[in-house]
N, C-alpha and C positions, 0 to 999 in steps of 0.2 A: 461156559459149560465145558467139562472136561470129559474126554473120551479115551478109553484105553483101546488101542489099536494093536492087534496081533497080525503081523505080516508074515506071511510064509511064502515059499516058492510056489506052492500049489495055488495059493490065493491069487497070486500074481499071474500065473499062467491061465487061470480062469476068469481073469477080470474082462469085461467087455472089449472086443477089439473095435476101437473107434479110431481110425487112422486116416491120414490124408493120402492121397494117390502116391506121392512120391516118398512118403515117409516109410523108412524101411529100406530103400536103396543105399545101403551104407557104403558100399564100394563106387557109388555114382556112375554106373554103366548104363543107366537108363532103363534097367529092369530089376524086378525084385523076384529073388528065387534062392535055391539053396546055397548058391555062391555066397550071397550076402551074409548067410548064416555063419559060413565058414570064415568069412572075412572079419566078421564081428567077434567070433571066438578068438582069432589070432590078433585082432587089433582093437584094444580097449581105450586107447589115448585118442578118442574121437571127440568133436565138440558135442555137447549134450543134446543139442537140437537134431544130431544126426545117430547118434549111438544110444541114447537113453530112451529106448523103445517103450518102456512102461512108465515113463516119467516120474521116477521116484528119486531124481536128482542124484543118480549114480549110474555108472556103466560097469555091469559085472555079468556073471553067468546067468542071472535072472533074464536079462535082456536077450540073451542068445537063445534061451529055451523059449522065450516069448516070441521072438521073431521066427523060430523054427516052427512053432504051432500055428502061426497066423500070417505066414508071408503069402500064401494063396489069397487070403482076403485083402491083403494090403495092395495087391495088383489091381483090384476092382476099382474102376473110375468113380464110382458112386457108392460111398460108404456110410455117408451120415444121413442124407435125405431119404425118406421112406416113402414120399408120396409122388415121386417121379423116377423114371429110369433113363438112361442115357447110354448110347452105344456109339462112341465116336469111331468113325472110319475115314478120318480125314485124308489119310493117304490115297484113298479111293474116290475123295471128293464129296463125302457125304457123312451125315450123322443121323442116327435113329433116335428119336425122342419119343417116350411114352409118358403121357401126362397123368394127372392124379384120378382120372377116370378112364385110364388104360386107352385113351385114344392115341393112336400111333402116327408118327410123322417121320417121313424121310426128308431130311433137309439137305437139298442137293446143290451143290456149288456148280458153277460154270465149268463144262468139262468133265465133271464127275460121272462115275459110273452108277446108274440107277440100279439098286439091288432088286427091284421088283418084288417087293413084299406086298402079299395080295391085299392085306387088310390095313395098308398105310396109305396116308394122305401124302403126296409129294408136294413140297413147297420150295421154290428156288431160295437159296441162300446166297447173299443175304436177302432176307425178306424185304419186299418194297413197301407195303402198306400195313400198319399195325394200329388196332384199336384196343384198348385195355382198360379196365375198370378200376384197379387198385394201384397205389404207388409201387408197391412190391409185387412181383419181382422186375417187371420190365422197365419201368421208368427209374428205379432205383439202380438197376444195372447200367442205365444209359449215364446216369449221374456219376456212376463210378469210372466208366470208361471215358466219359467226356469226350466222345468222338461224334463229330457233326453227322456223319453217315447214319448213326444209331438214332439220333434226334430226328433226322429227316424222315426216318420211316415210321415214326409215331405220328399218325394223323389225326387221332382222336382219343380222349380220356375225359375222365370226370372233371368237374370244376375245381374240387378240393385238390386233386392231384396236380393240376397246374399250378396251383399256388404253392405246392411243395417244392417244386424244381425251378430254380431261377431262369434255366435256359428254357424250359417249356413256357415260363410266364412271358418271356420276351418273345418267343415265337408265337404264342397265342395273340399277344398285342399286335403282332405283324401279320395276323390272319393265316398263319401256316398251320395251326392245330385247332381242331373243333372241340368244343365242349360238348360231350355227349350225354350230360346229364348227371344223375346221382348213382351211387354205388348200388342204391336199392331200386331204382327207377330210370333206366336210360331212355333217351329219344332215339327210338328205332329208325326214324325217318333220317336223322343225322348220320347215324351209322350206315345206312344203305347208301347215303350219298357219298360217303367216303369210299365205300366199295373196298374194305380191307381184305388183304390176302388171308388174315387170320384175326380173330377177336379172342382175347384173353378174358376169362371170367374166374371168379373165385369160388368159394364153398358155401356161399349163402344159399338158402332154399330159394329166395327170389332169383338167384342166378340160373336156376334150373328152368325156371319159365322163360328166362331171357335166352338161354340156349336153344329151347325148342322153338322160339319165335324166330331167332336168327338163322337156324338151320333151315326152316321152312322157307326162307327168303334167300336160300343158297349160299349162305356165308359159312365159313370153316370156324369151328370154335374150339378152343383148348381150355381146359380147367386147371388152375393151379391152387393147390391147398397148402400154400407156404405157411400159413399160420397154425397148421395142425401138425407141423413137425415136432416130435417129442425132444429135439435138442436145438440148442442155439446154433451150432455149427450146421445141422441139417437145414435150418431156416435159412442161413446165409449161403449155403450151397446152390440155392435156387438161382444164383446169378449165372451159374453155368448153363441152367435150363434156357434163360433168357438169351445169353450171349451165343448159344448155338444157332439160334435163328438168325444171327448176323454173321455166320460163318466162322471158319477156322481161326482167322487171325483174332477176332473178338473173344472166341471161346479160350484161346491160349491165354490172353491177358487176364481174363476172369480167374482162370485156373491159378495163375501166379498170384493174384489178389487173394485168392482163397487160401494158398499156401501160407502167405504172410498171416493171415489170421489164425490159422492153424497153430503155427509157430508161436504166435502172441499167447494163445491159449495154453500151450504146453510150457512156455516160460512161467505163467502164473501158476500153474499146477506144481512145477518144481519148486517154486518160492514158499509155496504153503505145505509141501509135503510132510515136512517134519512138525507142523503145528498141531498141538494136541488140544488147544483151546478153542472149542467150536462155539462162536457167539450164537445165541438164538436169534432168529431173524423173522420179521413179519414183512411180507411183500403184499401189498393191497392196494386198491383204489377206494375212493368214497363218491357215491352218487349223491350229488345235492338233491336231485328229484326224489329219489327214494329214501334219502336221509339213512343210508345204510352202507356198511363196507362190503366189498367184493373181493373174492380171491379166486385164484386158479388152483386146480387140484395139483398134487405133488409131482405129476408127471409132466407138468408144463415146462417149457424150457426155461423160464425165468427161474423157477424154483429149482429145478436140477442144477442150473448154473450156480445158484446160491449153495446148495449142498455140496457140488463138486469143488468149490472153492473153500471148503471147510467151514461153511456155515451149517445151521440147524434149522430149516424152515419149520415154524411152529405148527403149520397144518400139514405136516407130512402125512398124517393119516387121512387126509382126503384124497382118494384115489382119481386117477385120469388126468385130463388136460383141460377140461371144460371150466368156464367161468361160473360162479355162483355168489349170490348175496348171501351173507350171514345175518342173523339177528344180533343186535349190539352186545347183549350179555355174553353170547358165546364167543364173539370176537374180542371183546374186552379181557375175557378170562385168561387168554394167552398173550394178546399183543400189548396189553398194558405193561407187562412184566419182561418182555423180550428186550435183548440187548441192543438190537438194531431194528429199525422200521424204515422200510423203503416204499414210499408212497408213489404210485403213478397218478399224476395230475393231468387230466384230460382237457382241461380248459386253457384258454389262450394267454391268460396273465401268468406272469412269473412270480414265484413266492420264495422269499429268502429269509423272512423273519418270523419270529412267533406270532407277533402282532397280525402279520399278514395271513398267517396260517389259521389263527383263531378267527379273524375276520371273515375267511372265506368258508371256514367250516365250524361255525359257532355252536353246533350241536354235537360235535364229535368228542368231546372231553379229552382232546389231545393234551391238554395241560397235565393230565395225571399220568402221562406215559413215561415210563423210566427212560426210555431212549431220548426223549426230549429233554429230560432233565440232565441227561448225561453227555448231551451233544452227539447223539448217534441217530438222530431222525433226519432223514433225507426225502427230498421230494423231486420229482422229475422236472426238468425244464421243458417249456413249450416245444412241441415238435420232436421229442426225444425219440419217438419211434421211427422218424426219418433217419436219424443219426445211427439207430440201432441196426439199420440196414446197410448204410454205406460206410460206416466207420466201427466195424465189429471189433477191432483191436483196442480202440479208444473205450467203446461201451464196455467190454469185458473188464478193463482196467479200473473203470469206475466201481464195478462190483467188488473187485479185489480190494481197492482202497476203503470202500465203505465197511467190508467184513474185517479187513485186517490192516488197519491204517498204519499201524507199528511196522509192518513189513514193507510198505510200499512208500514210504516217505510222507505219510499223512493223508488226510482227506480234504484238505483246504483248496485243492486244485481240481476238483472234478469237472468233467467236460459236459456231461448231460444230465447231472443232478445238482441240486442245491443242498448244503448242509444248513439246516435251519438254525439260525443263530439267535 
């Protein structure tokens, strides 16, 4: 699918400001301000990852103007995630965190100065005992940091989460971590026996009931709406939220990790910048129980990532981020002729061949799909969603290779997806 792109200085100035905390510090003095604008104006011979502010694969006056317009926003510590706020004051020994339900916490390190915020709950950092219901963001952040002290603080989580983390599995077998039940129904007695300093819950309606019950029993609850983030980088930025509860050192390490993911994302954008061939792409799942395809709205981070990487999501006219099932006729009308299909496979078996695909989804008529005939049909590997959280650079590169294999050395070495043969 071809698109004609008219780029002007004005359009680049008005493009959304989505930048990392250190991005824009072109003179590397530790701050972002008008001095950086002047520096960039005088020095254009910088590395792209430093000076290419608008990620158009060049450094010129447009980047200078863009930096001038947005350097105030670039100084903000949280610029991707929309469902939490974070105000680090580590120089004074504390950090303020506001979760997805506007619960406010002061994470106070030993010797730190308590800011005495009236509506904030003070929690000692690093936190001593945690119970959490999902893999992301708390356990995934521990798996990124691979620090024993982080794992030591996780005293309880659901059974499936324990299975996602090799370290937690080992600790569970050693009796160091409690299985608190399921994401939809926890064992309150087990949680109370842990006596956690904080319990992390997600955005399910059943979690509202859990919060009410836990608070009645005197426990502190925080809500994380990680999967409601409208961008992939926003979803990844929740590692900072979790790390803040473990103190400044862990927070700084996740900040560096996040910056690496941000740079990887920008490298992909630069690579595809001049590409005018937008492959049509269908991103979907298929329920065996409902015998129906399911898709997310165009504002979901999966589909936004495909669009940002110069693909054309075929259901861009479906608004929002919510998941919905489609009738087969509506789905086939667009999906069968799309250039690329990326299917999320939620089951534990791995699918690599057409025969396995047809055997697992015998009612789906995938044999008629253009993408399967052309070798552009991909399916996720088991537990892909775990790696989506802990290896964002690798996960984004999979998308880049599936959409533009000619630009990224082919699509035969994907990490978290299989190319159906």
